[in-house]
C-alpha positions as CSV (number, residue, x, y, z in Angstrom):
1,X,23.8,51.6,278.9
2,X,26.9,52.0,281.1
3,X,28.3,55.1,279.4
4,X,26.0,58.0,279.7
5,X,27.7,59.9,276.9
6,X,27.2,57.0,274.6
7,X,23.5,56.9,275.2
8,X,23.3,60.6,274.4
9,X,25.2,60.1,271.1
10,X,23.1,57.1,270.2
11,X,20.3,59.6,269.7
12,X,22.1,60.3,266.5
13,X,23.3,56.8,266.0
14,X,20.8,54.2,266.9
15,X,18.1,56.0,268.8
16,X,17.7,55.4,272.5
17,X,16.2,52.0,273.3
18,X,17.9,50.1,270.5
19,X,20.8,47.8,271.0
20,X,24.3,48.9,270.0
21,X,26.8,47.0,267.7
22,X,30.3,48.0,268.7
23,X,33.2,47.3,266.4
24,X,36.9,46.7,266.7
25,X,37.4,48.6,263.5
26,X,35.2,49.9,260.6
27,X,33.6,47.0,258.6
28,X,33.4,46.7,254.9
29,X,35.9,47.3,252.1
30,X,37.3,50.8,251.2
31,X,35.2,52.7,248.8
32,X,36.0,52.1,245.1
33,X,35.4,55.7,244.1
34,X,36.1,58.9,246.1
35,X,33.1,60.4,247.9
36,X,31.5,63.4,246.3
37,X,31.8,66.2,248.9
38,X,28.6,67.8,247.6
39,X,26.7,64.6,248.3
40,X,27.7,64.4,251.9
41,X,28.8,67.8,253.2
42,X,26.4,70.2,254.8
43,X,23.8,70.6,257.4
44,X,21.5,67.6,257.8
45,X,18.5,66.5,259.9
46,X,18.2,62.8,260.9
47,X,14.5,61.8,261.2
48,X,13.4,58.8,263.2
49,X,9.7,58.8,264.0
50,X,9.0,62.2,265.7
51,X,12.6,62.7,266.7
52,X,14.7,65.1,264.6
53,X,18.5,65.4,265.2
54,X,20.3,68.1,263.3
55,X,24.0,67.6,262.5
56,X,26.8,68.9,260.3
57,X,29.0,66.7,258.1
58,X,32.3,67.5,256.3
59,X,34.3,65.2,254.1
60,X,37.8,64.9,255.5
61,X,39.3,62.5,253.0
62,X,37.1,61.7,249.9
63,X,39.4,58.8,248.7
64,X,39.2,56.9,252.0
65,X,35.5,57.7,252.6
66,X,36.1,59.7,255.8
67,X,33.9,62.4,257.1
68,X,33.6,64.4,260.4
69,X,30.3,65.0,262.0
70,X,29.2,67.3,264.9
71,X,25.9,67.9,266.7
72,X,24.6,69.4,269.9
73,X,23.6,67.3,272.9
74,X,21.5,68.4,275.9
75,X,21.9,67.1,279.4
76,X,20.0,68.7,282.3
77,X,19.6,71.9,280.4
78,X,23.3,72.0,279.5
79,X,24.3,72.1,275.8
80,X,27.5,70.6,274.6
81,X,29.0,69.6,271.2
82,X,29.4,66.0,270.3
83,X,31.6,64.8,267.4
84,X,32.4,61.7,265.5
85,X,34.3,60.3,262.6
86,X,32.3,58.6,259.9
87,X,34.0,56.0,257.6
88,X,31.9,55.0,254.6
89,X,32.8,51.5,253.4
90,X,31.3,49.1,250.9
91,X,29.7,45.7,251.6
92,X,28.2,43.7,248.8
93,X,28.3,46.8,246.6
94,X,26.3,48.9,249.1
95,X,27.6,51.8,251.2
96,X,27.9,51.1,255.0
97,X,28.4,53.8,257.6
98,X,30.7,53.2,260.5
99,X,30.8,55.8,263.2
100,X,33.5,56.5,265.8
101,X,31.9,58.5,268.6
102,X,33.9,60.7,270.8
103,X,32.8,61.6,274.4
104,X,31.4,65.0,275.0
105,X,33.4,67.5,277.1
106,X,31.3,66.8,280.2
107,X,32.2,63.1,280.4
108,X,32.8,62.4,284.1
109,X,35.0,59.3,284.3
110,X,37.8,57.6,282.4
111,X,35.6,54.9,280.9
112,X,33.3,57.6,279.5
113,X,36.2,59.2,277.6
114,X,37.1,56.3,275.4
115,X,35.9,56.6,271.8
116,X,34.1,53.6,270.3
117,X,33.4,52.4,266.8
118,X,29.8,51.4,266.2
119,X,28.0,50.2,263.1
120,X,25.5,52.9,262.1
121,X,24.0,51.0,259.2
122,X,23.6,50.9,255.5
123,X,23.2,54.3,253.8
124,X,21.7,55.4,250.5
125,X,21.8,59.1,249.5
126,X,20.1,60.6,246.5
127,X,20.5,64.3,246.0
128,X,19.5,66.0,249.3
129,X,17.7,63.0,250.8
130,X,18.9,59.7,252.3
131,X,17.9,56.6,254.1
132,X,19.8,54.7,256.8
133,X,18.9,51.1,257.8
134,X,20.5,50.4,261.1
135,X,21.7,47.0,262.1
136,X,19.6,44.3,263.6
137,X,21.8,43.6,266.6
138,X,19.9,40.5,267.5
139,X,20.8,39.0,264.1
140,X,24.5,39.8,264.5
141,X,24.3,38.3,268.0
142,X,22.9,35.0,266.7
143,X,25.7,34.7,264.2
144,X,28.3,35.4,267.0
145,X,26.6,32.8,269.3
146,X,26.7,30.3,266.5
147,X,30.4,30.9,266.1
148,X,30.0,32.3,262.5
149,X,31.2,35.8,263.5
150,X,33.8,36.8,266.1
151,X,32.5,38.8,269.0
152,X,30.6,38.7,272.2
153,X,27.6,40.0,274.0
154,X,28.9,42.7,276.4
155,X,25.6,43.6,278.1
156,X,21.8,43.5,277.5
157,X,22.2,46.5,275.2
158,X,25.6,46.1,273.6
159,X,27.1,43.5,271.3
160,X,30.8,43.6,270.3
161,X,31.9,42.5,266.8
162,X,35.6,41.7,266.5
163,X,37.8,42.1,263.4
164,X,36.3,40.3,260.4
165,X,37.8,38.2,257.6
166,X,36.8,38.6,254.0
167,X,34.7,35.4,254.3
168,X,32.9,36.8,257.4
169,X,32.2,40.0,255.4
170,X,30.7,37.8,252.7
171,X,28.6,36.1,255.3
172,X,27.2,39.5,256.4
173,X,26.5,40.4,252.8
174,X,24.7,37.1,252.2
175,X,22.6,37.6,255.4
176,X,21.9,41.3,254.9
177,X,18.1,40.6,254.7
178,X,18.1,39.7,258.4
179,X,21.0,41.9,259.6
180,X,19.5,45.3,258.9
181,X,16.2,46.8,259.9
182,X,14.7,47.3,256.5
183,X,11.2,48.1,257.8
184,X,12.3,51.1,259.9
185,X,14.8,53.2,258.0
186,X,15.9,56.5,259.4
187,X,15.5,59.4,257.0
188,X,18.1,62.1,256.2
189,X,17.3,65.5,254.9
190,X,19.9,68.0,253.8
191,X,19.1,71.6,254.7
192,X,19.5,74.3,252.0
């Protein structure tokens, strides 16, 4: 991945080795009901295989589905804080997580300092537990190549999805069985 900071942040987002789905803007429709702060706020651990990534979440605007998140990254024995904005949207009646990642303080060049929207995946939270099914980027790429969704392949590990029409959002909903990694969800655990 060309941006070193993005590969570090993707430990939280899509786990190193997976492809990234960048967005022009968050996808989905605004949440119909305000977020419950108690459902989302707090200290969490994201589990994917043996990897555990602790982070903190705070609801910024419940009615628009906006949260702030922060976590620690490590690079060459140096710790630094990374942050992001999360926008919860709805797609086909399910919650979708969009994440805007910000570069860490140690970003070296101008390209590394630009925040990016990425599709984190579909989320389901029940009490202090949750699951996230991240996107099947190959599936999105096929729809882009077929001219059914706007976007392009930027590199071997990054696909860009442009602004979507309501009909294109419906297409994603109707193809959700192939556009999310249902067999490998990431697990969320809220710490007490």
